[in-house]
Steps between C-alpha positions, in 0.01 A plus 500: 500500500268213575376499860470170679163466670351836399161409651663437840698825477184692409319345797788601731498851354129537565491322838824633651556820305831401343688235309870455435619457142876445505700543183259740325774759445834386355805555721657736245193727510497497881869599507446775243201631697696483827776716352248759380316494835822536700604799292157662533491443878845653539395807302186554707513836685536480879166677555318223310691231689385661824142546378463131408718352775220268620411358159842515339606689191171478299662597170245504219602255225371745239812709564735258321448337159701196612206391715276443196640150445390390845162673479412331170679171571340244266545210744319692775216594267476138386493380863212738575322370191544140618363600841185623327581870466564547126485880473692665785552875491803669653407756765819589684830366618766594750855417588495449873840510663461462873808380682373320815771647721411862420124510455241411765256221430202593288183420688247251364303654220304414189578636156210565271247739364145493367339371817170662404471277194276190529775272365706589810265283703546187290782250498627632165822699543471855368868581537824302489834592643781331310805512725847429369772476764825635363712341773464178696281560802418327823310587815799694634569730208162631398283241331128556467276328752157409367195432714272273295 
């Protein structure tokens, strides 16, 4: 994977808090992951569905070995390297299944930790959230809205 304009993407990441890197995960891997995620979401007990109804399913990716391919995806690691982050460490990951017609909107929030660390007050990101949509999304079926 060779990013076009990595310096511009890095600047967007730092200035706006996100960048979009289409094609990082091959379609076959996305389909395989979707099948695993669908099965795991269906098997989720009703009490957990109710508990996490605002956020969605929040299934920990550690619970299925099939998620390892996506977690350690070489093209994603290479993209991070090209953006200037050569040694990322995996912290956590979740399968979030939140059908828009059944779950209320999740209020604006900020994900992160370590706010007492000095680096948190610089423009260097301390945490990345790599999001892989497993279905096509749009503003009507649950896509993420980012405030730069």
